[in-house]
C-alpha positions in Angstrom: -27.3 28.6 -12.7 -23.5 28.9 -13.0 -21.1 26.4 -14.5 -20.1 24.9 -10.9 -23.7 24.3 -9.8 -24.6 22.6 -13.0 -21.4 20.3 -12.7 -22.2 19.6 -9.0 -25.9 18.7 -9.9 -24.7 16.5 -12.8 -22.6 14.8 -10.6 -24.9 14.1 -7.9 -27.8 12.9 -10.2 -25.4 10.5 -12.0 -24.0 9.1 -8.8 -27.4 8.6 -7.4 -28.8 7.0 -10.6 -25.5 4.6 -10.8 -25.8 3.6 -7.1 -29.6 2.9 -7.7 -28.8 0.8 -10.9 -26.0 -1.1 -9.0 -28.2 -2.0 -6.1 -31.0 -3.6 -8.2 -28.9 -5.0 -11.1 -26.6 -7.7 -9.9 -27.6 -11.2 -9.8 -28.0 -12.6 -6.2 -27.6 -16.3 -7.1 -24.1 -17.5 -5.8 -23.3 -21.3 -6.8 -20.6 -23.6 -5.3 -18.2 -22.9 -8.0 -18.5 -19.1 -7.5 -18.1 -19.4 -3.5 -15.1 -21.7 -3.8 -11.6 -20.3 -3.6 -9.6 -19.6 -6.8 -6.2 -21.1 -7.2 -5.1 -20.5 -10.6 -7.8 -22.6 -12.1 -7.0 -25.9 -10.3 -9.2 -27.6 -7.5 -8.5 -26.1 -4.1 -5.7 -28.2 -2.4 -6.5 -26.9 1.1 -8.2 -24.0 3.0 -7.9 -20.8 1.8 -8.4 -19.3 5.2 -4.7 -20.4 6.4 -3.4 -17.7 8.6 -0.2 -15.9 7.2 3.2 -15.9 9.2 3.7 -12.9 11.3 7.4 -12.7 10.1 5.8 -12.2 6.6 4.2 -9.1 7.2 7.3 -7.9 9.3 9.4 -8.2 6.4 7.0 -6.6 4.0 6.7 -3.7 6.3 10.5 -3.4 6.6 10.5 -3.4 2.6 8.3 -0.5 2.7 10.3 1.4 4.8 13.4 1.2 2.9 11.4 1.6 -0.2 10.3 4.9 1.3 14.1 5.6 2.0 14.4 5.7 -2.2 11.4 7.7 -2.7 12.8 10.2 -0.1 16.6 10.3 -1.0 16.6 10.1 -4.7 14.8 13.1 -5.7 15.5 15.1 -2.7 12.5 17.3 -2.6 13.6 19.6 0.0 17.1 19.9 -1.5 16.5 23.2 -3.6 15.1 24.9 -0.2 18.2 24.5 1.8 20.7 27.2 1.7 23.7 25.1 0.9 24.6 21.8 -1.0 26.5 20.6 2.3 23.3 20.9 4.4 21.4 18.9 1.9 24.2 16.4 2.1 24.0 16.4 5.8 20.1 16.0 5.9 20.4 13.0 3.7 23.3 11.5 5.5 21.0 11.9 8.9 18.1 10.0 7.2 20.4 7.3 6.0 22.1 6.9 9.4 18.7 6.8 11.2 17.3 4.0 8.8 20.9 2.1 8.7 20.5 2.1 12.8 17.1 0.7 12.4 18.4 -1.9 10.1 21.1 -3.0 12.5 18.5 -2.8 15.2 16.2 -5.3 13.5 19.4 -7.3 12.4 20.4 -7.8 15.9 16.9 -8.4 17.3 16.4 -11.2 14.6 13.8 -9.7 12.7 15.1 -10.5 9.3 15.4 -14.2 10.2 12.5 -15.8 7.9 12.7 -19.1 10.1 13.0 -19.5 13.5 
């Protein structure tokens, strides 16, 4: 048996053993305290199943979008593959312009308003 076959056999065997042990090992006796929602050590003040505002998710998505902008523009991973630095600058400006237009659109549509 070669090395790769041995490693695959050990991996499969170990995974099967651990999955089998984890199936029979846990204690299945939940009590009232374990089933209650946890709020930093305090007794729950209300229902833990309150819906979040859709505005929260929209602003979180906008934050992620502009966070990705930083990830794309700071390292410029494709900058060394272009022929001239001016072309790199043009692509960076195009990405920034597109994101700025998106921000202006969200602003004019009221997507950044936290409360209506």
